TORPA-4810 file (N, C-alpha, C, O; in nm, 3 decimals):
<nodes>
NODE_1_10.984_0.589_10.532_10.876_0.507_10.484_10.914_0.440_10.351_10.889_0.321_10.330_M
NODE_2_10.973_0.518_10.263_11.012_0.465_10.132_11.118_0.356_10.146_11.112_0.254_10.077_K
NODE_3_11.216_0.376_10.235_11.322_0.276_10.258_11.262_0.147_10.313_11.301_0.038_10.271_K
NODE_4_11.170_0.159_10.404_11.106_0.042_10.463_11.032_-0.038_10.356_11.040_-0.161_10.354_T
NODE_5_10.963_0.030_10.268_10.890_-0.035_10.160_10.985_-0.111_10.068_10.957_-0.225_10.030_F
NODE_6_11.095_-0.050_10.032_11.194_-0.114_9.944_11.255_-0.235_10.013_11.272_-0.339_9.949_I
NODE_7_11.286_-0.224_10.139_11.343_-0.337_10.213_11.244_-0.452_10.219_11.281_-0.568_10.202_I
NODE_8_11.117_-0.420_10.243_11.015_-0.525_10.248_10.998_-0.593_10.112_10.964_-0.712_10.106_L
NODE_9_11.020_-0.522_10.005_11.013_-0.583_9.871_11.133_-0.673_9.843_11.119_-0.776_9.778_L
NODE_10_11.249_-0.634_9.892_11.373_-0.706_9.864_11.390_-0.829_9.953_11.445_-0.929_9.908_I
NODE_11_11.345_-0.823_10.077_11.367_-0.934_10.171_11.316_-1.069_10.121_11.391_-1.167_10.130_L
NODE_12_11.195_-1.080_10.069_11.152_-1.212_10.021_11.242_-1.267_9.910_11.267_-1.387_9.903_P
NODE_13_11.288_-1.178_9.823_11.378_-1.221_9.716_11.508_-1.276_9.774_11.556_-1.381_9.731_F
NODE_14_11.565_-1.206_9.871_11.691_-1.248_9.931_11.677_-1.383_10.001_11.766_-1.467_9.991_L
NODE_15_11.567_-1.403_10.070_11.548_-1.529_10.141_11.512_-1.645_10.049_11.530_-1.761_10.086_F
NODE_16_11.463_-1.615_9.930_11.430_-1.722_9.836_11.551_-1.768_9.756_11.549_-1.875_9.697_S
NODE_17_11.655_-1.687_9.755_11.776_-1.723_9.681_11.866_-1.811_9.766_11.875_-1.794_9.887_C
NODE_18_11.932_-1.902_9.700_12.026_-1.990_9.767_12.157_-1.916_9.791_12.191_-1.823_9.717_S
NODE_19_12.228_-1.957_9.892_12.359_-1.898_9.918_12.468_-1.973_9.839_12.584_-1.931_9.838_M
NODE_20_12.429_-2.081_9.774_12.524_-2.154_9.690_12.549_-2.075_9.563_12.468_-1.992_9.523_D
NODE_21_12.664_-2.103_9.500_12.706_-2.022_9.386_12.639_-2.055_9.254_12.608_-1.963_9.178_E
NODE_22_12.616_-2.178_9.224_12.555_-2.215_9.096_12.656_-2.214_8.983_12.776_-2.199_9.006_G
NODE_23_12.606_-2.230_8.861_12.695_-2.239_8.745_12.753_-2.378_8.733_12.728_-2.465_8.817_G
NODE_24_12.831_-2.399_8.629_12.896_-2.528_8.608_13.003_-2.545_8.715_13.086_-2.457_8.738_V
NODE_25_13.000_-2.661_8.779_13.104_-2.694_8.876_13.169_-2.825_8.834_13.110_-2.905_8.761_T
NODE_26_13.289_-2.846_8.882_13.359_-2.972_8.856_13.375_-3.045_8.988_13.346_-2.990_9.094_V
NODE_27_13.421_-3.168_8.981_13.420_-3.256_9.098_13.485_-3.195_9.222_13.440_-3.221_9.334_S
NODE_28_13.589_-3.116_9.206_13.658_-3.064_9.323_13.596_-2.937_9.383_13.640_-2.892_9.488_N
NODE_29_13.493_-2.879_9.318_13.432_-2.759_9.377_13.279_-2.764_9.377_13.212_-2.661_9.372_N
NODE_30_13.226_-2.886_9.382_13.080_-2.900_9.387_13.027_-2.856_9.523_13.091_-2.876_9.626_M
NODE_31_12.909_-2.797_9.520_12.844_-2.753_9.643_12.794_-2.875_9.721_12.760_-2.977_9.663_E
NODE_32_12.791_-2.861_9.852_12.749_-2.969_9.941_12.606_-3.014_9.910_12.578_-3.134_9.911_K
NODE_33_12.515_-2.919_9.882_12.376_-2.955_9.854_12.368_-3.050_9.734_12.287_-3.143_9.734_Y
NODE_34_12.451_-3.026_9.632_12.447_-3.107_9.510_12.494_-3.249_9.538_12.432_-3.345_9.495_A
NODE_35_12.602_-3.261_9.610_12.655_-3.394_9.644_12.553_-3.472_9.727_12.528_-3.589_9.702_I
NODE_36_12.495_-3.405_9.826_12.396_-3.470_9.912_12.273_-3.512_9.831_12.218_-3.620_9.852_E
NODE_37_12.228_-3.426_9.739_12.110_-3.457_9.657_12.139_-3.576_9.566_12.056_-3.667_9.555_Y
NODE_38_12.253_-3.576_9.502_12.291_-3.685_9.411_12.297_-3.818_9.487_12.249_-3.920_9.439_I
NODE_39_12.358_-3.815_9.604_12.368_-3.937_9.685_12.230_-3.983_9.734_12.198_-4.102_9.725_E
NODE_40_12.149_-3.891_9.785_12.017_-3.926_9.838_11.925_-3.984_9.732_11.841_-4.068_9.762_A
NODE_41_11.940_-3.939_9.608_11.854_-3.984_9.498_11.920_-4.091_9.411_11.865_-4.130_9.308_N
NODE_42_12.036_-4.138_9.453_12.109_-4.245_9.385_12.115_-4.224_9.234_12.078_-4.311_9.156_Q
NODE_43_12.164_-4.106_9.194_12.169_-4.071_9.052_12.289_-4.132_8.980_12.287_-4.145_8.857_L
NODE_44_12.392_-4.168_9.054_12.511_-4.225_8.991_12.510_-4.376_9.000_12.454_-4.435_9.093_L
NODE_45_12.572_-4.439_8.902_12.588_-4.583_8.903_12.709_-4.617_8.991_12.791_-4.532_9.022_E
NODE_46_12.716_-4.741_9.030_12.826_-4.788_9.114_12.963_-4.750_9.055_12.992_-4.784_8.941_E
NODE_47_13.044_-4.680_9.131_13.178_-4.642_9.089_13.187_-4.524_8.994_13.297_-4.482_8.958_G
NODE_48_13.073_-4.469_8.954_13.071_-4.356_8.860_13.116_-4.228_8.929_13.082_-4.203_9.045_E
NODE_49_13.192_-4.146_8.857_13.244_-4.021_8.914_13.197_-3.902_8.831_13.193_-3.907_8.708_K
NODE_50_13.162_-3.795_8.900_13.117_-3.673_8.832_13.238_-3.595_8.781_13.336_-3.576_8.852_I
NODE_51_13.228_-3.551_8.656_13.331_-3.465_8.595_13.283_-3.320_8.599_13.358_-3.231_8.638_I
NODE_52_13.156_-3.297_8.559_13.099_-3.162_8.559_12.951_-3.171_8.597_12.884_-3.271_8.570_A
NODE_53_12.902_-3.064_8.659_12.764_-3.061_8.709_12.706_-2.922_8.687_12.774_-2.821_8.707_Y
NODE_54_12.579_-2.917_8.644_12.510_-2.789_8.628_12.367_-2.803_8.677_12.293_-2.891_8.632_Y
NODE_55_12.329_-2.718_8.768_12.194_-2.716_8.825_12.113_-2.610_8.752_12.149_-2.492_8.753_D
NODE_56_12.003_-2.651_8.689_11.918_-2.559_8.614_11.832_-2.471_8.704_11.787_-2.364_8.661_Y
NODE_57_11.809_-2.512_8.827_11.712_-2.444_8.912_11.767_-2.313_8.969_11.886_-2.301_8.996_T
NODE_58_11.679_-2.216_8.986_11.717_-2.089_9.047_11.746_-2.109_9.195_11.836_-2.046_9.251_I
NODE_59_11.670_-2.197_9.258_11.688_-2.222_9.401_11.806_-2.313_9.432_11.839_-2.334_9.549_S
NODE_60_11.869_-2.367_9.329_11.982_-2.459_9.343_11.950_-2.571_9.441_12.014_-2.586_9.546_L
NODE_61_11.849_-2.650_9.405_11.810_-2.761_9.491_11.838_-2.898_9.427_11.810_-3.001_9.488_D
NODE_62_11.892_-2.898_9.305_11.931_-3.022_9.240_11.819_-3.096_9.169_11.844_-3.200_9.108_G
NODE_63_11.698_-3.046_9.174_11.585_-3.119_9.117_11.583_-3.120_8.965_11.513_-3.202_8.904_T
NODE_64_11.658_-3.032_8.903_11.677_-3.036_8.757_11.823_-3.003_8.730_11.869_-2.892_8.757_E
NODE_65_11.894_-3.100_8.676_12.038_-3.080_8.656_12.088_-3.167_8.542_12.021_-3.260_8.496_S
NODE_66_12.208_-3.135_8.499_12.278_-3.216_8.400_12.416_-3.247_8.456_12.481_-3.162_8.516_V
NODE_67_12.457_-3.373_8.436_12.586_-3.417_8.488_12.664_-3.489_8.380_12.610_-3.569_8.304_M
NODE_68_12.791_-3.458_8.375_12.885_-3.532_8.293_12.963_-3.619_8.388_13.027_-3.569_8.481_L
NODE_69_12.959_-3.750_8.366_13.037_-3.839_8.451_13.147_-3.902_8.365_13.160_-3.872_8.246_T
NODE_70_13.224_-3.987_8.426_13.330_-4.055_8.352_13.274_-4.160_8.256_13.350_-4.218_8.178_D
NODE_71_13.141_-4.184_8.261_13.081_-4.288_8.179_12.966_-4.238_8.090_12.941_-4.295_7.984_N
NODE_72_12.896_-4.133_8.134_12.776_-4.092_8.061_12.741_-3.945_8.085_12.799_-3.878_8.170_R
NODE_73_12.647_-3.900_8.006_12.587_-3.768_8.020_12.446_-3.792_8.073_12.370_-3.868_8.013_L
NODE_74_12.412_-3.730_8.185_12.286_-3.758_8.253_12.207_-3.629_8.274_12.260_-3.530_8.324_L
NODE_75_12.079_-3.632_8.235_11.987_-3.523_8.263_11.891_-3.574_8.369_11.831_-3.680_8.354_Y
NODE_76_11.875_-3.497_8.477_11.786_-3.536_8.587_11.678_-3.431_8.607_11.708_-3.312_8.617_H
NODE_77_11.553_-3.475_8.612_11.441_-3.388_8.647_11.353_-3.467_8.742_11.290_-3.565_8.702_N
NODE_78_11.348_-3.424_8.868_11.275_-3.496_8.972_11.126_-3.506_8.943_11.060_-3.599_8.988_A
NODE_79_11.072_-3.410_8.867_10.928_-3.410_8.841_10.889_-3.493_8.720_10.774_-3.536_8.710_E
NODE_80_10.981_-3.517_8.630_10.943_-3.590_8.508_11.022_-3.720_8.491_10.967_-3.828_8.511_T
NODE_81_11.148_-3.711_8.457_11.225_-3.831_8.425_11.374_-3.801_8.425_11.417_-3.685_8.431_Y
NODE_82_11.450_-3.906_8.418_11.595_-3.897_8.398_11.625_-3.958_8.261_11.558_-4.052_8.219_D
NODE_83_11.725_-3.905_8.195_11.771_-3.967_8.071_11.922_-3.955_8.066_11.981_-3.864_8.123_S
NODE_84_11.982_-4.048_7.995_12.127_-4.045_7.986_12.172_-4.107_7.855_12.098_-4.180_7.789_S
NODE_85_12.293_-4.075_7.820_12.357_-4.134_7.702_12.500_-4.169_7.742_12.570_-4.090_7.805_V
NODE_86_12.540_-4.289_7.705_12.677_-4.332_7.731_12.772_-4.249_7.644_12.743_-4.221_7.528_L
NODE_87_12.884_-4.210_7.701_12.980_-4.129_7.626_13.029_-4.202_7.502_13.055_-4.140_7.399_L
NODE_88_13.041_-4.334_7.511_13.088_-4.412_7.396_12.989_-4.414_7.281_13.025_-4.450_7.169_E
NODE_89_12.863_-4.376_7.307_12.761_-4.374_7.202_12.739_-4.236_7.140_12.656_-4.221_7.051_N
NODE_90_12.813_-4.136_7.186_12.801_-4.001_7.131_12.877_-3.992_7.000_12.994_-4.028_6.992_I
NODE_91_12.807_-3.944_6.896_12.869_-3.933_6.763_12.900_-3.790_6.724_12.996_-3.764_6.651_T
NODE_92_12.818_-3.694_6.772_12.834_-3.554_6.732_12.798_-3.463_6.848_12.706_-3.491_6.925_T
NODE_93_12.872_-3.353_6.858_12.840_-3.248_6.955_12.836_-3.117_6.879_12.935_-3.075_6.820_I
NODE_94_12.720_-3.052_6.880_12.704_-2.919_6.819_12.688_-2.817_6.930_12.633_-2.847_7.036_D
NODE_95_12.735_-2.697_6.905_12.730_-2.592_7.006_12.703_-2.458_6.941_12.752_-2.428_6.832_H
NODE_96_12.623_-2.378_7.010_12.601_-2.240_6.967_12.568_-2.158_7.091_12.527_-2.211_7.194_R
NODE_97_12.586_-2.028_7.078_12.548_-1.936_7.185_12.432_-1.852_7.136_12.432_-1.802_7.024_E
NODE_98_12.332_-1.838_7.222_12.215_-1.757_7.191_12.194_-1.657_7.303_12.153_-1.693_7.413_E
NODE_99_12.222_-1.531_7.275_12.205_-1.418_7.365_12.159_-1.446_7.506_12.241_-1.479_7.592_G
NODE_100_12.031_-1.434_7.532_11.977_-1.446_7.667_11.968_-1.590_7.715_11.962_-1.614_7.836_L
NODE_101_11.968_-1.685_7.626_11.958_-1.826_7.665_12.093_-1.878_7.711_12.101_-1.950_7.811_I
NODE_102_12.198_-1.842_7.642_12.332_-1.887_7.677_12.384_-1.992_7.581_12.362_-1.984_7.460_G
NODE_103_12.454_-2.091_7.636_12.513_-2.197_7.556_12.411_-2.307_7.531_12.346_-2.356_7.624_H
NODE_104_12.398_-2.345_7.405_12.313_-2.457_7.367_12.407_-2.565_7.315_12.479_-2.545_7.217_I
NODE_105_12.406_-2.679_7.381_12.491_-2.792_7.342_12.397_-2.905_7.300_12.315_-2.951_7.379_I
NODE_106_12.411_-2.949_7.175_12.330_-3.060_7.124_12.420_-3.181_7.106_12.522_-3.176_7.036_E
NODE_107_12.381_-3.290_7.169_12.460_-3.413_7.166_12.378_-3.519_7.095_12.263_-3.543_7.131_V
NODE_108_12.436_-3.583_6.995_12.369_-3.687_6.918_12.436_-3.821_6.947_12.558_-3.830_6.963_Y
NODE_109_12.353_-3.926_6.953_12.408_-4.058_6.978_12.398_-4.147_6.853_12.350_-4.104_6.749_D
NODE_110_12.444_-4.270_6.866_12.450_-4.362_6.753_12.312_-4.397_6.697_12.302_-4.440_6.582_T
NODE_111_12.207_-4.378_6.775_12.071_-4.408_6.729_12.000_-4.284_6.673_11.883_-4.292_6.637_E
NODE_112_12.071_-4.172_6.666_12.013_-4.049_6.613_11.935_-3.968_6.715_11.873_-3.868_6.679_G
NODE_113_11.937_-4.009_6.842_11.870_-3.933_6.947_11.948_-3.806_6.977_12.070_-3.800_6.959_N
NODE_114_11.877_-3.703_7.022_11.941_-3.577_7.057_11.924_-3.552_7.207_11.819_-3.579_7.265_I
NODE_115_12.029_-3.501_7.266_12.035_-3.469_7.408_12.072_-3.322_7.413_12.185_-3.286_7.379_F
NODE_116_11.981_-3.235_7.456_12.007_-3.092_7.453_12.037_-3.038_7.593_11.969_-3.071_7.690_M
NODE_117_12.141_-2.956_7.601_12.182_-2.894_7.726_12.181_-2.743_7.704_12.239_-2.694_7.607_I
NODE_118_12.116_-2.669_7.793_12.117_-2.523_7.790_12.183_-2.474_7.917_12.140_-2.509_8.027_E
NODE_119_12.287_-2.393_7.902_12.357_-2.337_8.018_12.350_-2.186_8.007_12.397_-2.127_7.909_I
NODE_120_12.292_-2.124_8.108_12.268_-1.980_8.109_12.397_-1.901_8.089_12.506_-1.950_8.121_A
NODE_121_12.386_-1.778_8.038_12.505_-1.695_8.019_12.582_-1.677_8.151_12.523_-1.670_8.258_P
NODE_122_12.711_-1.670_8.139_12.801_-1.648_8.253_12.795_-1.759_8.357_12.821_-1.735_8.475_L
NODE_123_12.760_-1.880_8.314_12.750_-1.993_8.406_12.845_-2.107_8.372_12.830_-2.217_8.425_N
NODE_124_12.942_-2.084_8.287_13.043_-2.185_8.260_13.011_-2.283_8.148_13.059_-2.396_8.150_G
NODE_125_12.932_-2.241_8.053_12.897_-2.328_7.941_13.018_-2.376_7.863_13.023_-2.492_7.821_G
NODE_126_13.116_-2.289_7.844_13.238_-2.328_7.772_13.313_-2.438_7.847_13.368_-2.529_7.785_E
NODE_127_13.315_-2.430_7.979_13.382_-2.532_8.059_13.313_-2.667_8.042_13.379_-2.769_8.022_T
NODE_128_13.180_-2.667_8.051_13.106_-2.792_8.034_13.132_-2.851_7.896_13.158_-2.970_7.884_F
NODE_129_13.126_-2.768_7.793_13.151_-2.813_7.656_13.291_-2.871_7.642_13.309_-2.978_7.583_L
NODE_130_13.390_-2.802_7.694_13.529_-2.848_7.683_13.547_-2.984_7.753_13.612_-3.073_7.699_K
NODE_131_13.490_-2.998_7.871_13.502_-3.125_7.944_13.428_-3.238_7.872_13.477_-3.350_7.867_L
NODE_132_13.312_-3.207_7.818_13.236_-3.308_7.743_13.315_-3.355_7.622_13.329_-3.475_7.599_L
NODE_133_13.367_-3.261_7.544_13.444_-3.297_7.425_13.569_-3.376_7.460_13.609_-3.466_7.386_K
NODE_134_13.632_-3.344_7.573_13.753_-3.415_7.613_13.725_-3.559_7.654_13.815_-3.643_7.652_S
NODE_135_13.600_-3.588_7.691_13.562_-3.722_7.736_13.508_-3.809_7.624_13.497_-3.931_7.640_R
NODE_136_13.473_-3.748_7.512_13.415_-3.825_7.402_13.525_-3.854_7.300_13.579_-3.763_7.236_V
NODE_137_13.557_-3.979_7.285_13.665_-4.023_7.198_13.645_-3.975_7.054_13.539_-3.996_6.995_S
NODE_138_13.747_-3.911_6.999_13.743_-3.868_6.860_13.683_-3.731_6.837_13.693_-3.678_6.726_G
NODE_139_13.621_-3.672_6.939_13.557_-3.541_6.921_13.633_-3.429_6.990_13.589_-3.314_6.988_L
NODE_140_13.746_-3.460_7.051_13.822_-3.360_7.126_13.860_-3.241_7.041_13.858_-3.127_7.088_E
NODE_141_13.896_-3.267_6.916_13.943_-3.160_6.828_13.838_-3.112_6.728_13.867_-3.032_6.639_D
NODE_142_13.717_-3.162_6.743_13.609_-3.123_6.653_13.581_-2.974_6.666_13.563_-2.924_6.777_Q
NODE_143_13.578_-2.904_6.555_13.548_-2.760_6.556_13.398_-2.743_6.551_13.331_-2.791_6.460_I
NODE_144_13.346_-2.674_6.651_13.201_-2.656_6.661_13.164_-2.511_6.650_13.046_-2.477_6.656_L
</nodes>
């Protein structure tokens, strides 16, 4: 009886979780759901290529994500709005780690706007940061 009860508690959780891996992915190991979602919602500009991708959602459905492309940094939220900043307009990248939150990456542009990215612990925040810095001219060697 006790085993049956535990199984019944665990089953809904297992079925609600995606079988996709999650975390920061790069162009050569992106999950199929992410590619299909990006294409279906026309999130990329003509000829734009994804460098790094992070899905914020637990269900990994692409409805809230951040993407680094060869041209810009894009935040997508299907329920509210999309925002982006051209890589050429980024002036500063600040980074810190906060225990349970993970990596906090703050990106500032030429107009003083801030673009904040939060990547959960053990989800590849360092990889996203490294790729972002490598794409922003003059900030590759910036110590953060």
